[in-house]
N, C-alpha and C positions, 0 to 999 in steps of 0.2 A: 184654258183662257191665256191671252198674250196679254204681256204688260204694255201699255201705253207709252212710250219713251218721251215723247215731247208735247202732245196734243192734251191739254186739260179742258175738259168737257165741262160748261157751264149749263146746269141742266134747267130747262124750263119747256114747260109744255105750250104747244101753240098748235090749236085745232083748227089751223086755216092754212091755204096757200099764202105764206108768208110774202107779201110784196117786198121787193127788194131794191138794190142800188147797183147799177152798172155802169160802164164807160166805154169810150174810145178803143177802136183795135189799133194793135200795133205789129207792125212786121218783124220787127227785130227790137224788142225792149231790151234796155240794157242797163248796167251801172254810168253813171255820169262820168264824162271825162275827166281829167285832172283838175280843169278850171271850174268845175261844178256848173256848166251851164246847162240848163235842162229846158224842156219843153213844160209848158202849164197844163193842169189836170182838164182833161174834157170829159163832161159828165152829162153833155145836153139832154142825152135820151133816157135818162135812167128812169123817170118817173114813168115810163111806158114798158119796164120789165117787171119780172117777178122771179122768185127762186124756183126752179123747175122740180117740185115736191110739194107735197102737203102733210107731211107727216114728220115733220121736224122736232126732234124731242130735245136735241142739244146742240149747241153751237160753240166751235173753238177756233182757235187761231194756230197755224204751224208753219213751219217755214220749209219750202218744197222747193224742186226744180221745175223752172217753166219749159214747157214742151214748144219748140220751136218748128216753123215748117221749112225743112231743108230744101224742099222744091224751089221755093221762091226765091231762096238765095243760096245757090248752089256753090259758089265760089268762097262764102264765107267758112272760116275753120270751125268745126264743132266745139262749143264750149258751153258748159253748165250755165244758166242762169238761174240765180235764185231770188225767190221774192216769198213773201208772207201769203198764204192762201187762208181761205175760209172754209173751215169743214164741219161736215154736217154728220147726224146720225138719227135713226128714227127709234134706237133703242132707249127706254127710260132708265139711266143709270142714276145712280145717287148723285147728289151734288157733289163736285169735286172729284167723281171716281177716274181711278185711274188703271181700271181693266176694260178690256172689252173683247167681244169676240172678232174672229177674224173677218175682214171684208165690211164690218159695220160703219168703219168709218170712211167718208168719201168726201172728194171736193164738192163745193157749192157750186151748182151751175144754173144758168139763167134762161128765161126764154120770153117771148113777148107776154104782155099782160093780157088775160083772157078778157079783161073788160074793155080793151080797147079796139074800138071798130075802125080806126082810121090807119093808112100806112105808117110803118115806123122803121127808119132808116139808121144804121150804124154810124160810127166817126168817118168811115170811107165813103158812106153814100149808098152803101148795100141795105137792099131791103131785108126786113126781118120779118118773115113770115111766121105762121102760128106753127110750124113744124121745126124751125130754126132753134138749135140748142148751143147757147154761146158758155164756153169754156172761162173759167178766170185767166186761162194761157193766152187768151186773145185781148185781154183788157190791159192796156197801158194805165196800170194802176195796181196797187197792193193793198190790201187789207190791213190795217193799222191797229186798230181800237175796235171790241166790240163788248158791249153790256147788254145783257138781257134782263130785265126786271118784269113784274106782273104785268103791267099793260103797255110796257114800251121797249123797244130794242133800238139802242145807240150803234152807231157805225161810223168809222173814220176810214176813209179812203186817202193814200197819198202816192206820189209818184213814185214809181220803181227803183228805189235807191237803197243800197245797204246799209248805209252809216247816218247817223245824227249828225247836222253840221249845218252850215249856211251855202245856201243853193241860189243861183242867179238866173234869171229868166229876163227875155226880152219885151217890153210894152213899148206902145206908142210914145211914150215920154221918156225912153231910154231904158238903161238896165237897172233892174231893181233885184233886192235879195231877200230871201226869207230864211228863217231858220226852222228846221223840221227836226222834230223827237221821234227817231224811228224807233219801234218797238225791239228792244233788245232780245238776244237770244234766251238769255236767262232771266226768269221772274220767280217772284214767291207768290204763290196763291193760298187763300184762306181754304177751310175746309169746303167751301162752296164753290170752289173752284175760279174764285175772282181776285184779280189782281189790282193792286191800286192804280198801276199804269191804265188800266180800262176803264176807271171810273173818272178820268179827269180828261181836260184837255180837247172838248168837241168845239170845233169851229171850221169856219169855210174861207178859204183864202185860194189866190192862183194854182199854190202846189198842193192843197188839202181840202177835201170836201168831206163833210159830215152831214149825218142825217137821222132823223127819228122817225121810227116805223111804230104806228098804233097797231098794237097786234090784233085786237079786235077788228078791225077793218081793214087793215094790210094797206091802208093809205101812207104814203111817205112824204116825209118833209126835209127840205132842206134846211140847215141850221144857218141862218142869215141872220146880221143885226146884233144877234146876241152871241156873246164867246163864254162857252160854259166851262168854267174852271173845275168843278167837281158836281158828281150826280149824288145828292144825298139819298134819295129814295123816288119812288114811283110818284110823290107830288112835288116834289122840288129839288131845284138845282140852284147852285151857287155861281154867280155870274163872276168873270174876272174883272168888273166893275165893282166887287164888294157887296152886291146887293144879292136877296134872296129872291127867286122866282117861283112862283105855283105855276104848275103845268096844268093846263086843261083843256077841253076841245069845244068849240063852238058850235053853233045851231047848224052851219052849214060845213062841219066837220073840220075848221080850221084849228091848228094847234096855237095856242096863246101861252105866252110866257109873261105872266103879272107880277109885278113887283109887290112882294109881300107887305114890306114897311116903308112907304114913300118919304115918312117923316124921318130924316136922318138926324134928328134933335134925340130920337127915341132909340138907345142902343139894344139890339138883341142878345140876350144872354144864352139863352137856349131854344130848341123847339122839338116838340114830340108830335106824335098823331095817333089818333084813335081810331076805333073801329069803322066810324061813320065815316072817316076821310077827312075830318077837320084837322086843321093845324093848329097847336097851340104854341104861341110865339110868347115866351116868358120874359119879361122887360121890367124896368123899375118906374116907369110912368103911366101905363094905359091898362085900364082894366075896360075892355070892348068886346061885343060880338058881332062880327061881321057874317051873317048867314047867308046872304049871296054869294060870297066866296070861300065860304067854309073856314074862316079864320077867326080864333079866337085870341085876343091879347090879354095877358094876365100877370099879376105882381105875385101870385101865388107860388108857394113851394109846391112842387107836383112830384109826384111818383108814378110811373110807367110800369106796366105789368109786361110779361113776355108776348101776351095776346093783345096789346095795345090798348089797355084799358087804363085811364086817366083817373089818378086819386090824389086828394089834397092830403097834407099830414102836417104835424106840429110837433114842437118839444115835449116830450114825457120823461121825467125821471132820467134826465141827461140823455136821452135817446129820443127815438122818432116814433110817433104814434099813428097810423093811417087812420084818415077820419071818413072823408065822404068819396063816393065815385061821381065822375063828371062825364057827363055826355052832351054832346053839341054844346059845351060851354056851361051847362046848366047842371048845378048840384043836385045829386039825388040823396034821399034819405040815407041815413047809415044802416048799413046791413052788419046786424051784430053776430051773424055766422060767414062772414066775409072769408072766402078762400081764395088766394090767388098765388103765383109765382112769379119768380123771375124778375122781381120789380129793380128798376133804376131811379136813383134820385138825379135829378137835373141840376145843370150848372147853377152856382150862386147860393146852394144850400151849405150849411156847416157840417154837413155829415159826409162821410165818406161813402162814396157809390156802392162801397160792398157791405156797408154796415148791415142794412135790413133788406133779407132777400124774398122775404114773403109775407102770407099771414095765412094761419090755419084755424077755421072756425072763429074768426075773431080774434084770435092771439098771434103776435107778430114772431116772424120767425128771423132770428139773426144771425150774422156769420160768427163762426166759434172762434176767430182769431182775433178778437176784438176785447178789449177790457170790461166786459159787461159779465154779470153774474148767470147767465142763461144762455145756452145754445137755443133753445127754443123756450120762450117765456111761459113758465108754468109747466111747460111738457116734459123737457129732457133738461136735467141739471147736468152740470159738467165740473170736472176738476181741471186744474192747471195743467198737467200733462195732456189732457184731450183737447183743451181749448187752443194750445199752440200748435198740434199735429193734426188738427181735423177740419174738413171743410165739405160743403156740399156737393154732391155730385148731381142730383136733381132733387125734386121736392118731396121724394120718398128716401132718399137713401143719404147717408152721411158717411164720407170716408175717413179713415184714420190711418196714418202711417207712423210707426213706433219708430223713432230717430236711433233708437240704442240695438233694437234687433233686426230693423229693416224689415219687419213685417207688415204687410199691407192688408188691411181688413174694412168691412162694411157694416153698417147698422141699418135696420130698415125701420122707419117708424110705421106703427100700427094705428091708422087714422080713426078707425073705428072705437079704438080703447086707449084713447091718449091719457097718460098719467104723469106726473113728475117722476122722472127716473134719473138717478144719478149713473153717468156713464163713467166706465173704466175701461183701460184694454181689453180685458177680458171680454165685454160687452160687444165687441165687433167680430164678426165672422172672419176668419183669416183668408185670405186669398193665395198669397204667395211670399216669399223672401226675395224683396226686391229693394233696388237703390231707386230714391226718387230724383226724378230727372228735372235738375232746374232750368229754368228758363223755356222757351218755345221751341219744341221739336219740329224741325223740318226736314222732311223725307225728301230725298233727290231723287228726279223722275227726270231721266237723262241731264239738259243743263237748266231746268225749272225745278222747284221746290213747292212741296204742299205743306202749309202750316198744320199740325195735328196738336189736339189737346189731351190731357191727362194721359202722359206719356210716362212709363217707367222702365227702369233696365236692370238686368241682371248681368252681373259680370263673373266671369271664372278665368282660368288661367290661359285658356286659349280662345275666347270669345265672347263678345257683348251683344246682348238681344235687348232689344227693344219691344216692348209691349204697350199697346194702349188699352186703356178700360173700355169695356162695353158692356151694356145691360142686355141681356137675354134671358126672357121668361123669368124675370124679378129678379135673376140673379148677376152680380158682378163678376164678369169674366175677363180673361186677357187675351188679347189679339195680338200674334206676334206681326210687328210692321216692318223689322228690319233685324237682320242677323249678321254681323259682322264677326268673320271666322280670320284668325291671325295664324299666319304659318310659323312653325318651328325653324329655329335657328340651328342648325346641326353642322358642326365642323368634323369630321373626319381624318385623322392623320396615321399616317403610316409610320411603323419605328422605323429609325435608321439602321440599328445594329440587330440585323434578323439572323 
């Protein structure tokens, strides 16, 4: 296996020939002159092209060198021209993977969309027939952002310039200026291989063109009229105008962005999404269900599980008590044997988000670092040392780190035989003597970083090793993610009086 130094894969399974975007040909794309005068972006024929593959498993962006045609301009000195390229792989890597087999990563190329029967021409007026393969080296544009969600792929192309800044271009009304934010060489990615840079600022302008691709049909849509400030998830985007918009497809495959709450006298506190595709808008004024647009406006305090199930809850003995599940805005009968995990309390509640983390057979599971009497109500009793040094790894496993001995251990709950148990340090299966890593660990991959969770470190005289906790076959183990080795400083002196 080889280490991928710069490309961060964003894993997404697309079972189709993904219709793509493209732009005009240039003979010698280059960085702009000192006065920053540039040509506008030409993407006039992009809707007639598609990606030249049907087995894309992941997409990523990397900085590379542009290949030029020396035969066209033999007198120009050879100099490498760099711009960002879109890369693809057919290998199903884990999200945020930084390892790959040699040869599995390649630049995305384009061809004429097989559903187009009319003639298609490039920016220079050349016919693009079904056998023509168009490389990104031929395009007078570079990929700047890409984000793949379950249903859609967002992409932004910009003029091929190196740095962020103000760029001027000519119009019939005179010279105009536009500010471009160009992808930096160094980004921080989460464990899913996604950076905040790729989740924001999709719009179209003379120097930047953004598109949405429907993964199910392959249809592409130019983002016009709306300026997307950030992408929340598959259903909702946040506009630069301060409004939230629901994304949907019309009967004729048109892509629709509809304002979720047109009445601006009502303030949106928070938002969540259930398994049926309903959007829950938490606010202080409205109780209403819009079944046509699948929007639920509610004033209730809500809890969301990791599998997007919605529940109401209420105060109980100074804490929270999960009440009823809601489906499509309608409350169901209370389930006395409810078991859920990974719940998050929404904005506006008086409780810490990390307070309640789940429910096992109708009994709430609490975080151990709160000032409550139980880690798991009526299930696992705690003492003070455990309460301040333990946390949940998953719904079956409680981790404990002894700050005095630096011993790391884990405790597994037996769901079949749940009894009230008082935990002590000896209740935990030891893993290793390690130092708890404070803060978020970021693994350096070339100029980029990957954010990792549950990282501990071991320090000795000559090295520092970083380990990530992983679960294999029901046991918590340590996976080495970095080994820093420090060289000895040795000075050899020769005696004067030999």
